[in-house]
matplotlib code that plots the C-alpha trace (Angstrom):
import matplotlib.pyplot as plt

x = [0.0, 1.5, 1.3, -1.8, -3.7, -2.6, -3.8, -7.3, -7.3, -10.2, -8.6, -8.6, -5.5, -3.4, -4.1, -0.6, 0.8, -1.8, -0.6, 3.0, 1.9, 0.0, 3.0, 5.3, 3.0, 2.8, 6.6, 7.1, 7.5, 4.1, 2.9, 2.3, 4.7, 4.4, 5.1, 8.0, 9.7, 9.6, 12.7, 13.2, 13.9, 10.9, 8.5, 9.6, 6.9, 4.2, 5.5, 5.3, 1.9, 0.4, 1.7, 0.2, -3.1, -3.2, -2.5, -5.3, -7.9, -6.8, -7.1, -10.6, -11.6, -12.6, -12.2, -13.5, -11.1, -8.3, -8.6, -8.1, -5.2, -3.4, -3.7, -2.1, 0.6, 1.2, 1.5, 4.5, 6.2, 5.5, 6.6, 10.0, 10.5, 9.7, 12.3, 14.9, 14.2, 14.7, 18.1, 19.0, 19.1, 16.2, 12.5, 9.3, 10.0, 13.3, 11.5, 9.0, 11.7, 13.8, 11.0, 9.9, 13.4, 13.7, 10.5, 11.6, 15.1, 13.7, 11.0, 13.1, 10.5, 8.1, 10.2, 13.1, 14.0, 14.2, 11.8, 10.0, 6.7, 6.0, 5.9, 8.9, 10.9, 10.1, 11.2, 14.4, 15.2, 14.3, 16.7, 19.5, 19.1, 18.8, 22.1, 23.9, 22.7, 23.7, 27.0, 26.2, 27.8, 30.7, 28.6, 26.8, 23.7, 21.3, 23.1, 20.7, 17.5, 14.6, 16.7, 14.3, 11.3, 9.5, 11.1, 8.3, 8.2, 12.0, 12.0, 9.7, 11.9, 15.0, 13.4, 12.0, 15.4, 17.1, 14.5, 15.3, 18.7, 17.2, 17.8, 14.4, 12.4, 11.1, 7.6, 5.6, 6.3, 9.9, 8.8, 6.4, 9.2, 11.5, 8.8, 8.5, 12.3, 12.4, 9.6, 11.5, 14.7, 12.8, 11.3, 14.8, 16.2, 13.4, 14.0, 17.7, 17.0, 19.3, 17.8, 20.1, 19.4, 15.7, 15.5, 17.5, 15.2, 12.1, 13.5, 14.2, 10.6, 9.1, 11.3, 10.0, 6.4, 7.1, 8.5, 5.2, 3.2, 5.3, 4.7, 1.0, 1.2, -0.1, 1.4, 2.5, 1.7, -1.9, -2.0, -0.6, -3.1, -6.0, -4.7, -4.5, -8.1, -9.3, -7.6, -9.0, -12.5, -12.4, -10.9, -13.8, -16.3, -14.6, -14.9, -18.6, -19.1, -17.3, -19.6, -22.7, -21.4, -20.8, -17.0, -14.5, -10.9, -9.4, -11.5, -11.6, -9.1, -7.0, -9.1, -12.4, -11.0, -10.2, -13.8, -15.1, -12.4, -13.7, -17.2, -15.9, -14.3, -17.7, -19.1, -16.3]
y = [0.0, 3.4, 6.6, 7.9, 4.6, 4.6, 8.2, 7.2, 3.9, 3.2, 0.1, 0.5, -1.7, 0.6, 4.1, 4.6, 3.8, 6.2, 8.9, 8.4, 8.6, 11.9, 13.3, 12.3, 13.9, 17.1, 17.4, 16.4, 18.8, 20.3, 19.6, 22.1, 25.1, 25.4, 21.7, 21.8, 24.6, 23.0, 21.6, 19.7, 23.0, 24.9, 22.2, 22.2, 24.7, 22.6, 19.4, 21.1, 22.7, 19.4, 17.6, 20.1, 20.1, 16.3, 16.6, 19.2, 16.8, 14.1, 16.4, 17.4, 13.8, 14.8, 11.4, 12.4, 15.2, 13.1, 11.0, 14.1, 15.5, 12.1, 12.3, 15.7, 14.4, 11.4, 13.7, 15.4, 12.0, 11.2, 14.7, 14.4, 10.9, 12.1, 14.8, 12.4, 9.9, 12.6, 13.4, 9.7, 9.4, 7.1, 6.6, 5.9, 2.1, 2.7, 4.8, 2.1, -0.6, 1.4, 1.8, -1.8, -3.1, -0.8, -2.0, -5.6, -4.9, -2.9, -5.4, -8.5, -9.5, -9.9, -10.9, -12.7, -14.3, -11.3, -10.9, -7.7, -8.1, -4.5, -1.1, 0.1, -2.9, -2.4, 1.3, 0.5, -2.2, 0.2, 2.8, 0.3, -1.0, 2.6, 3.7, 0.6, 1.2, 4.9, 4.2, 6.5, 4.4, 6.8, 10.0, 11.8, 10.0, 12.8, 13.2, 13.8, 13.5, 15.2, 17.4, 19.4, 19.1, 22.1, 23.2, 22.0, 18.5, 18.3, 19.2, 16.2, 13.9, 15.1, 14.7, 11.2, 10.0, 11.3, 9.7, 6.3, 6.2, 7.5, 11.2, 12.3, 13.6, 10.8, 12.3, 15.3, 17.3, 17.7, 19.1, 21.6, 22.7, 23.2, 25.2, 27.6, 27.9, 28.8, 31.4, 33.0, 33.1, 34.7, 37.3, 38.1, 38.4, 40.8, 42.9, 43.3, 44.4, 41.8, 41.0, 38.0, 36.4, 37.1, 35.3, 32.3, 32.1, 32.2, 29.2, 27.4, 28.1, 26.8, 23.6, 23.0, 23.5, 20.8, 18.6, 18.9, 18.1, 15.0, 13.9, 14.4, 12.5, 15.4, 16.6, 20.3, 21.0, 19.9, 22.1, 25.1, 24.5, 24.4, 27.6, 29.3, 28.3, 29.5, 32.8, 33.2, 32.4, 34.7, 37.5, 37.2, 37.2, 40.4, 42.0, 41.2, 42.7, 45.9, 46.1, 45.8, 49.0, 50.8, 50.3, 48.5, 47.3, 50.5, 52.9, 50.9, 51.7, 48.9, 49.3, 48.9, 45.9, 44.4, 44.8, 43.1, 40.4, 39.6, 39.3, 37.0, 34.8, 34.1, 32.9, 30.9]
z = [0.0, -1.0, 0.9, -1.0, -0.3, 3.3, 3.9, 2.8, 4.7, 7.0, 8.4, 12.3, 12.5, 10.3, 11.7, 13.1, 9.6, 8.2, 10.5, 9.5, 5.8, 6.4, 8.2, 5.4, 2.8, 4.8, 4.8, 1.2, -1.7, -2.5, 1.0, 3.8, 4.0, 7.8, 8.4, 6.0, 7.9, 11.3, 13.2, 16.4, 18.2, 16.7, 17.8, 21.5, 22.5, 20.8, 22.5, 25.9, 25.2, 24.1, 27.1, 29.5, 27.6, 28.0, 31.7, 32.0, 30.5, 32.9, 35.9, 34.8, 34.1, 30.5, 28.9, 25.5, 25.1, 26.5, 23.4, 21.3, 23.3, 23.3, 19.5, 19.5, 21.7, 19.5, 16.5, 18.2, 18.5, 14.9, 13.7, 15.5, 14.2, 10.7, 11.0, 12.3, 9.5, 6.9, 8.5, 8.4, 12.2, 13.2, 12.5, 14.4, 14.3, 16.0, 18.7, 19.3, 19.3, 21.8, 24.3, 23.9, 24.6, 27.6, 29.1, 28.8, 30.3, 33.2, 34.1, 34.7, 37.4, 34.5, 31.5, 33.3, 36.6, 39.0, 41.9, 42.8, 44.6, 45.6, 43.9, 45.9, 45.0, 41.3, 41.5, 43.2, 40.6, 37.8, 39.2, 39.6, 36.0, 34.7, 36.4, 35.2, 31.6, 31.6, 33.3, 36.1, 38.8, 39.3, 39.0, 41.8, 42.9, 41.7, 38.4, 35.5, 37.6, 35.9, 33.6, 31.4, 33.7, 35.0, 38.3, 40.6, 39.0, 39.1, 42.8, 43.5, 41.5, 43.3, 46.7, 45.9, 44.6, 47.8, 50.0, 48.4, 50.2, 53.5, 53.1, 54.2, 57.1, 59.4, 59.4, 58.4, 61.5, 60.4, 57.0, 58.7, 61.1, 58.0, 56.3, 59.2, 59.4, 55.7, 56.1, 59.1, 57.0, 54.1, 56.4, 57.8, 54.3, 53.2, 56.3, 55.5, 52.0, 50.5, 47.1, 46.4, 49.8, 49.4, 46.1, 47.5, 50.5, 48.3, 46.4, 49.6, 50.8, 47.5, 47.8, 51.3, 50.2, 47.5, 50.2, 52.2, 49.0, 48.5, 52.1, 51.5, 48.3, 46.3, 43.0, 43.5, 39.9, 40.6, 43.7, 41.7, 38.9, 41.4, 43.1, 39.7, 38.8, 42.2, 41.8, 38.2, 39.4, 42.3, 40.2, 37.8, 40.7, 42.0, 38.6, 38.5, 42.0, 40.9, 37.9, 40.1, 41.8, 38.5, 38.6, 36.4, 37.0, 35.7, 37.8, 41.1, 43.8, 45.4, 48.6, 46.6, 44.8, 48.2, 49.3, 46.2, 46.6, 50.1, 48.7, 46.0, 48.6, 50.2, 46.9, 45.2]

ax = plt.figure().add_subplot(projection="3d")
ax.plot(x, y, z, "-o")
ax.set_aspect("equal")
plt.show()
């Protein structure tokens, strides 16, 4: 079956091949000018955006749109694989083969003779195999952890990795005490007017908040997303309250905004 036949194929079992054929056609001479101009680097914002939109549908429990967003995310994988194939580096089959081989290697308790009967044992085994594969035995323990991740997510991965070797608080009370300590240190830095120290202490405070979220088994990205949504909703309610009193955001004073904000807090 050639590309033209594949593009029109209704066969459910060949839809991934159809997607590859469509991507190939878009990049070919006479295809789409925008698609033809893209590079691995230019597509990075799209990859990040599609990943976050997929996460958003999961958090909202929107299964129908999850299917659509997973398709958009899959397109990014196919697009990058097409670019790599054009450059003679690898293709989509190589990508699939690589992850399949990795899954088999890192699950010896399923595909070989290793034993791992709990999730913790599986994760420890995975890390051991990963470090051996990457030749990280002589490198710092946290080498390469979460590189490229958003800062909050990387903080969680760093903390979890450190906890695996016992570097962790024995219980939540220690985390709360550290959080208060960091808040006091931030307050002291602000009072001294030391901008560099203030920025450093803000980072330490955020890191401690992430630690508390980890102890509570809550994703800090989810917490931040919920806080963003709450702020957005309350801000809109504040705006509506101002309009009821003949005001808008430009004409209302900060004190008047605060009054409407307090009203909004009682409603949303």
